[in-house]
C-alpha positions in Angstrom: 74.3 116.4 31.5 76.0 119.7 30.8 74.9 123.3 31.2 75.0 125.6 28.2 74.8 129.3 29.0 73.8 131.5 26.1 74.2 135.3 26.6 72.9 137.9 24.2 74.1 141.4 24.8 73.5 144.7 23.1 75.6 147.8 23.8 75.2 151.2 22.1 76.1 154.8 22.8 73.7 157.2 21.2 73.8 160.9 21.8 76.3 160.3 24.6 73.9 157.9 26.4 74.8 154.3 26.9 71.9 151.8 26.2 71.5 148.2 25.7 70.4 145.0 27.5 71.7 141.6 28.3 69.7 138.3 28.5 71.0 134.9 29.6 69.4 131.6 29.0 70.7 128.5 30.8 70.1 125.2 29.0 70.6 121.6 30.2 72.0 119.6 27.3 73.3 116.1 26.9 74.7 116.4 23.4 76.1 119.1 21.2 77.2 119.4 17.5 79.8 121.8 16.3 81.2 122.2 12.8 82.4 124.7 10.3 81.4 123.9 6.8 82.4 125.5 3.5 79.3 126.4 1.6 79.3 127.0 -2.2 77.1 128.9 -4.6 76.0 126.1 -7.0 74.0 123.8 -4.7 72.6 123.8 -1.2 74.5 122.1 1.6 72.4 120.4 4.3 73.6 121.7 7.7 71.3 119.7 10.0 68.4 117.3 9.7 65.6 116.4 12.1 64.0 113.0 12.4 63.2 109.9 14.4 66.7 109.4 15.9 70.0 111.0 16.5 72.9 110.1 14.1 75.7 112.4 12.7 74.1 115.7 11.9 70.5 114.4 12.4 68.8 115.4 15.6 65.7 113.7 17.1 62.6 115.8 16.5 61.9 118.2 19.4 65.3 117.5 20.9 67.2 120.7 19.9 67.3 123.3 22.6 69.7 125.7 20.9 70.9 126.2 17.4 73.2 128.9 16.0 74.3 129.3 12.4 77.1 131.9 11.9 78.3 133.3 8.6 82.0 133.6 9.1 82.5 135.3 5.7 83.5 139.0 5.9 81.8 140.1 2.7 79.1 137.7 1.3 75.7 136.6 2.6 74.3 133.1 2.8 70.7 131.9 2.2 69.4 129.6 4.9 66.4 127.4 4.0 64.4 125.7 6.7 62.1 123.0 5.4 59.1 121.2 7.0 56.8 118.6 5.5 55.0 121.1 3.4 56.4 124.5 4.3 59.7 126.2 4.0 61.2 129.7 4.8 64.3 131.4 3.7 66.5 133.7 5.9 69.3 135.9 4.7 72.4 135.8 7.0 74.9 138.6 6.2 78.6 138.6 6.6 79.6 138.1 10.3 75.9 137.6 11.3 74.2 134.8 13.2 70.9 133.1 13.1 69.7 131.5 16.4 66.8 129.1 17.2 65.8 127.7 20.6 63.8 124.8 19.1 63.0 123.1 15.8 59.5 124.2 15.2 58.0 126.4 12.5 54.7 127.7 11.0 54.7 129.5 7.7 51.7 131.2 6.2 51.2 134.1 3.9 49.5 137.3 4.9 46.3 136.3 3.0 46.0 133.1 4.9 47.7 133.8 8.2 46.2 131.6 10.9 44.9 133.1 14.1 46.3 130.1 15.9 49.5 128.8 14.3 50.2 125.1 14.0 53.9 124.5 14.7 55.5 121.6 12.9 59.0 120.1 13.1 61.6 121.4 10.8 62.9 118.5 8.6 66.2 120.1 7.5 68.2 123.3 7.3 70.1 123.9 4.2 72.4 126.8 3.2 73.9 128.2 0.1 76.3 131.1 -0.5 75.1 133.9 -2.7 78.2 135.4 -4.4 81.2 133.4 -3.4 81.9 130.5 -1.2 81.5 131.1 2.6 82.3 129.3 5.8 79.4 128.7 8.1 79.7 127.6 11.8 77.0 125.4 13.1 76.6 125.0 16.9 73.6 122.9 18.1 72.7 121.5 21.6 70.1 119.0 22.5 
């Protein structure tokens, strides 16, 4: 077992006053996955999958404790699509930005049918596609 320490820190000086915060999360992990992938504009690339067993870039359902996707491009954004059995959502990750999850659960409803008590289901896969030009995307996951 290993200990992964994730620190999220904001620092800002506004009107001469320094503000911000720092939060640290310690995660016990037995496996990690780290890769940089070149993502094109024509078709989606599967970054990670979730299923019944671990192999390659597939993680066992409910095993992921931390997931970070970082768009390493300096100009263009990427579209991230998280798909479940019958749901999906898209996230825009700008140049130099990161998208972070601490699990592989989601519930998507629209405003008209939003549930008072969401039902979280497993994400089946996470795909990414560049918008304007090819981008490098870094993936780091721990389970």
